[in-house]
One Martini backbone bead per residue (centre of mass of N, CA, C, O) as a GRO file, in nm:
protein
  154
    1UNK     BB    1  -1.765  -0.743   2.226
    2UNK     BB    2  -1.453  -0.717   2.130
    3UNK     BB    3  -1.154  -0.573   2.124
    4UNK     BB    4  -0.863  -0.522   1.971
    5UNK     BB    5  -0.692  -0.579   2.223
    6UNK     BB    6  -0.828  -0.851   2.292
    7UNK     BB    7  -0.775  -0.991   2.022
    8UNK     BB    8  -0.470  -0.971   2.035
    9UNK     BB    9  -0.422  -1.121   2.303
   10UNK     BB   10  -0.551  -1.398   2.193
   11UNK     BB   11  -0.302  -1.457   1.988
   12UNK     BB   12  -0.019  -1.469   2.131
   13UNK     BB   13   0.148  -1.213   2.045
   14UNK     BB   14   0.445  -1.026   1.980
   15UNK     BB   15   0.572  -0.720   2.010
   16UNK     BB   16   0.780  -0.522   1.882
   17UNK     BB   17   0.970  -0.280   1.849
   18UNK     BB   18   0.950   0.017   1.737
   19UNK     BB   19   1.062   0.141   1.465
   20UNK     BB   20   1.326   0.313   1.338
   21UNK     BB   21   1.439   0.533   1.142
   22UNK     BB   22   1.652   0.506   0.821
   23UNK     BB   23   1.558   0.805   0.756
   24UNK     BB   24   1.373   1.075   0.607
   25UNK     BB   25   1.112   1.015   0.829
   26UNK     BB   26   0.790   0.914   0.930
   27UNK     BB   27   0.627   0.639   1.073
   28UNK     BB   28   0.407   0.857   1.180
   29UNK     BB   29   0.086   1.007   1.067
   30UNK     BB   30  -0.141   1.265   1.144
   31UNK     BB   31  -0.446   1.339   0.949
   32UNK     BB   32  -0.679   1.404   1.117
   33UNK     BB   33  -0.849   1.084   1.082
   34UNK     BB   34  -0.557   0.989   0.985
   35UNK     BB   35  -0.326   0.713   0.941
   36UNK     BB   36   0.020   0.702   0.863
   37UNK     BB   37   0.234   0.429   0.760
   38UNK     BB   38   0.523   0.351   0.701
   39UNK     BB   39   0.749   0.154   0.598
   40UNK     BB   40   0.783  -0.177   0.711
   41UNK     BB   41   0.953  -0.430   0.865
   42UNK     BB   42   1.107  -0.740   1.009
   43UNK     BB   43   1.068  -0.691   1.313
   44UNK     BB   44   1.167  -0.829   1.602
   45UNK     BB   45   1.164  -0.865   1.943
   46UNK     BB   46   1.499  -0.828   1.938
   47UNK     BB   47   1.538  -0.624   1.667
   48UNK     BB   48   1.565  -0.802   1.446
   49UNK     BB   49   1.586  -0.928   1.114
   50UNK     BB   50   1.435  -1.051   0.849
   51UNK     BB   51   1.613  -1.236   0.601
   52UNK     BB   52   1.548  -1.231   0.243
   53UNK     BB   53   1.444  -1.419  -0.055
   54UNK     BB   54   1.189  -1.501  -0.243
   55UNK     BB   55   1.295  -1.800  -0.411
   56UNK     BB   56   1.588  -1.836  -0.276
   57UNK     BB   57   1.591  -1.838   0.081
   58UNK     BB   58   1.269  -1.847   0.064
   59UNK     BB   59   0.955  -1.932   0.121
   60UNK     BB   60   0.622  -1.862   0.115
   61UNK     BB   61   0.571  -1.914   0.421
   62UNK     BB   62   0.800  -1.732   0.524
   63UNK     BB   63   0.683  -1.479   0.390
   64UNK     BB   64   0.414  -1.472   0.543
   65UNK     BB   65   0.547  -1.448   0.825
   66UNK     BB   66   0.691  -1.183   0.762
   67UNK     BB   67   0.430  -1.019   0.716
   68UNK     BB   68   0.328  -1.054   1.002
   69UNK     BB   69   0.570  -0.911   1.135
   70UNK     BB   70   0.510  -0.641   1.005
   71UNK     BB   71   0.233  -0.607   1.134
   72UNK     BB   72   0.348  -0.596   1.423
   73UNK     BB   73   0.515  -0.339   1.377
   74UNK     BB   74   0.273  -0.161   1.317
   75UNK     BB   75   0.130  -0.203   1.587
   76UNK     BB   76   0.359  -0.084   1.756
   77UNK     BB   77   0.336   0.201   1.638
   78UNK     BB   78   0.045   0.254   1.713
   79UNK     BB   79   0.076   0.215   2.022
   80UNK     BB   80   0.305   0.427   2.069
   81UNK     BB   81   0.116   0.674   1.950
   82UNK     BB   82  -0.190   0.596   2.082
   83UNK     BB   83  -0.192   0.344   2.318
   84UNK     BB   84  -0.419   0.202   2.120
   85UNK     BB   85  -0.599  -0.008   1.905
   86UNK     BB   86  -0.889   0.118   1.969
   87UNK     BB   87  -0.836   0.393   1.793
   88UNK     BB   88  -0.897   0.214   1.558
   89UNK     BB   89  -1.151   0.181   1.311
   90UNK     BB   90  -0.976   0.130   1.032
   91UNK     BB   91  -0.876  -0.013   0.743
   92UNK     BB   92  -0.776   0.120   0.433
   93UNK     BB   93  -0.454   0.055   0.356
   94UNK     BB   94  -0.234  -0.177   0.174
   95UNK     BB   95   0.125  -0.197   0.107
   96UNK     BB   96   0.293  -0.465  -0.051
   97UNK     BB   97   0.639  -0.571  -0.044
   98UNK     BB   98   0.824  -0.815  -0.237
   99UNK     BB   99   1.114  -0.992  -0.199
  100UNK     BB  100   1.209  -1.133  -0.519
  101UNK     BB  101   1.200  -1.322  -0.770
  102UNK     BB  102   1.094  -1.284  -1.095
  103UNK     BB  103   0.911  -1.561  -1.093
  104UNK     BB  104   0.737  -1.458  -0.884
  105UNK     BB  105   0.350  -1.463  -0.821
  106UNK     BB  106   0.255  -1.461  -0.484
  107UNK     BB  107   0.215  -1.181  -0.335
  108UNK     BB  108  -0.067  -1.191  -0.197
  109UNK     BB  109  -0.008  -1.431  -0.011
  110UNK     BB  110   0.209  -1.298   0.158
  111UNK     BB  111   0.037  -1.040   0.253
  112UNK     BB  112  -0.172  -1.204   0.419
  113UNK     BB  113  -0.015  -1.203   0.685
  114UNK     BB  114  -0.115  -0.913   0.750
  115UNK     BB  115  -0.419  -0.909   0.676
  116UNK     BB  116  -0.504  -1.134   0.876
  117UNK     BB  117  -0.421  -0.984   1.130
  118UNK     BB  118  -0.606  -0.737   1.098
  119UNK     BB  119  -0.872  -0.904   1.089
  120UNK     BB  120  -0.839  -1.012   1.382
  121UNK     BB  121  -0.827  -0.734   1.530
  122UNK     BB  122  -1.083  -0.571   1.358
  123UNK     BB  123  -1.210  -0.742   1.169
  124UNK     BB  124  -1.350  -0.787   0.859
  125UNK     BB  125  -1.484  -0.507   0.821
  126UNK     BB  126  -1.227  -0.321   0.952
  127UNK     BB  127  -0.953  -0.505   0.870
  128UNK     BB  128  -1.037  -0.461   0.560
  129UNK     BB  129  -0.892  -0.325   0.284
  130UNK     BB  130  -0.722  -0.197   0.063
  131UNK     BB  131  -0.483  -0.344  -0.192
  132UNK     BB  132  -0.132  -0.405  -0.245
  133UNK     BB  133   0.086  -0.645  -0.435
  134UNK     BB  134   0.441  -0.643  -0.480
  135UNK     BB  135   0.737  -0.670  -0.657
  136UNK     BB  136   1.092  -0.689  -0.568
  137UNK     BB  137   1.434  -0.700  -0.608
  138UNK     BB  138   1.461  -0.507  -0.348
  139UNK     BB  139   1.527  -0.439   0.000
  140UNK     BB  140   1.594  -0.320   0.282
  141UNK     BB  141   1.850  -0.507   0.426
  142UNK     BB  142   1.713  -0.778   0.291
  143UNK     BB  143   1.422  -0.787   0.309
  144UNK     BB  144   1.111  -0.955   0.215
  145UNK     BB  145   0.926  -0.724   0.363
  146UNK     BB  146   0.712  -0.437   0.290
  147UNK     BB  147   0.487  -0.211   0.479
  148UNK     BB  148   0.210   0.000   0.422
  149UNK     BB  149  -0.036   0.224   0.592
  150UNK     BB  150  -0.392   0.297   0.642
  151UNK     BB  151  -0.597   0.479   0.880
  152UNK     BB  152  -0.885   0.508   1.089
  153UNK     BB  153  -1.029   0.660   1.328
  154UNK     BB  154  -1.275   0.610   1.582
   0.00000   0.00000   0.00000
């Protein structure tokens, strides 16, 4: 059986730099055997952000790819703080926020971009936790997706 690090390497995806806080908070917090990751945005490998609003200047597929990019930013934070994705035992919870027009109704589909990434890295049993996917009128810096997550250490 392969490890989370090996499964991630096989995806041929690039981690962005771990995002720096833009407010008064910690992006990563360990409490006992749990890891809490603050809301992350669409940081790309060059440090820039994916900007847009789903249903206005982005379609649903671009939104799903933005959610995957947020998942990569979360992985970057985990690696920067733990040294290895292998130290995560399971995904506990994902809260996905979608910046969209009021008529948009497919929030869960967009957040699948992140959830599918986590399932590939940790496997379906340990990579899928409980989840919420909600719509927002706006998100920081005009990003289309923000996601926070909770993990259990291995």
